[in-house]
C-alpha positions as CSV (number, residue, x, y, z in Angstrom):
1,X,106.6,82.8,-15.9
2,X,106.1,80.7,-12.8
3,X,107.4,80.5,-9.2
4,X,108.8,77.0,-8.5
5,X,108.5,75.6,-5.0
6,X,110.4,72.6,-3.8
7,X,110.8,70.6,-0.6
8,X,111.9,67.2,0.8
9,X,110.4,64.8,3.2
10,X,111.2,61.2,4.1
11,X,109.5,59.9,1.0
12,X,111.4,62.1,-1.5
13,X,111.3,65.5,-3.1
14,X,108.3,67.5,-4.3
15,X,108.5,70.2,-7.0
16,X,105.5,72.5,-7.7
17,X,104.8,75.7,-9.5
18,X,102.5,78.6,-9.0
19,X,101.8,81.6,-11.3
20,X,101.7,84.2,-8.5
21,X,104.1,85.1,-5.7
22,X,101.5,85.0,-3.0
23,X,100.4,81.6,-4.1
24,X,104.0,80.3,-4.1
25,X,104.6,81.6,-0.5
26,X,101.3,80.1,0.7
27,X,102.2,76.7,-0.8
28,X,105.8,76.9,0.6
29,X,104.5,77.6,4.1
30,X,102.0,74.7,3.8
31,X,104.9,72.4,3.0
32,X,106.8,73.6,6.0
33,X,103.8,73.1,8.2
34,X,103.5,69.5,6.8
35,X,107.1,68.8,7.9
36,X,108.9,69.3,4.6
37,X,112.6,70.2,4.8
38,X,114.8,72.2,2.5
39,X,111.8,74.2,1.2
40,X,112.7,76.8,-1.3
41,X,111.1,79.1,-3.8
42,X,112.7,79.9,-7.1
43,X,111.5,83.2,-8.7
44,X,111.0,83.7,-12.5
45,X,114.2,85.7,-12.4
46,X,116.1,82.7,-11.1
47,X,116.5,83.9,-7.5
48,X,116.3,81.2,-4.8
49,X,114.5,82.1,-1.6
50,X,114.8,80.2,1.7
51,X,112.1,80.2,4.3
52,X,113.4,83.3,6.2
53,X,113.3,85.2,2.9
54,X,109.7,84.3,1.9
55,X,108.4,87.6,3.3
56,X,110.3,89.4,0.5
57,X,107.6,88.1,-2.0
58,X,104.7,88.9,0.2
59,X,105.3,92.7,0.3
């Protein structure tokens, strides 16, 4: 099962996957730093996490 990461910028939307929660959070934070909007992580259980909830996966 994978964590799915998505975000949008002025060129369109990007969708990525990572096998581990920590890697998903790292990539999502990188997207935010690069100016992406609407960055979200979808867990293998189907839960959608917004940036202010990413710390729930880091613990």
